N, C-alpha and C positions, 0 to 999 in steps of 0.2 A: 534512499539509503545508498551509500556508496561502498559498504563493506560488511563482511560478516560481523566484525566488531560493532560497527555502528548499529546493525540490526539488533544485536544483543543489548546495546545500551538503550536502544528505543524500546525494546521489551521492558527493561528494568525500569525505565522512566514511567511507562504506562502503568505498571504494577505499582509504582511508588505513589501515584496520584490517585490510586483506588479504582481503576478500570478493571473489571473483572477478566479473567483469562478467556472467557468465551465471549466477551463483548467486542464487537468489531470496531476498528478505528481505521479511518481513511487516512492514508499517508501520501505525501507528495509523489505524483507520478501519473502519467497518462500516455497512452499511444493513440489518442483521438485523432491527432494531426496526420500521423502516418502509422498504419498498422505494424505492430511488431517493433516499432522504435520508441522506446519508453523514454519519456523526457520529464524533468522537473517543471514546476510551474514557471520557473525563469527561463526554461527552453534547453536547459543543459541535457545532454544524453546521459542516462542513468548507466553507471558501469557495473552496479551490483543490483540484482533484483531479488534474489533469494525465493522465488516462487516455489510453492509447494507441489510435489508430484507431477501431475500432467498439466498444471497451470503454467501459463496462461492459457485457457481454452475457450474464451468467449468471443473471439473474433472481433468483429467491429461493433459488437454489442456491449461487450464488457471492456471498457477502456480506462478504468481507474483501478487503483491498487488498494486492497484492504488487508489489514493485519488483524488476524484472529489468534490470540495466544502467540504461538511460535510459527504459526503458518501464514504464508502470504498468497493472496489470490487476486486474480482480476474479477472485476465486478462492474455492473452498470452504474455510470456516474449519476444517473438520475433516480437511483433507489430512494424510496421514502423511508429511510430508517429513523425512527424517533430517537432523539437524544444520542445520536451517534457522534462520538469524538472524531475530530480530525487533527492531524499532526503535520505540519509543514517545517521544513528546515529553513532556518533564518540565518 
C-alpha cells in the first residue's frame, strides 16, 4: 500500500469480495531482506505502511504484512493459516 487512500480502497475491496472483518489477509510487503525496510514483492520500498499501534513489533521473526479489518500487523511469513487470502498489487 502506498497511501491511506489505497489502504481504504483495499479494505473496501476485501469486504466487497466477502472476506470477513476479522479474517486476515496477507498484503504485499516484507522486510525479510533488511529489517525495518519494507519492500513490495517487486523490490520497491513501501512509502506507506499504516501499521497499527506498536506494530511492527516482531523483529526478524515477523517479516510479512497482514491486514485484519482496518488493522495492519507484521507477522511470520511461514504461518500456517488455512484459507487465508493474499492480495498483491499488480
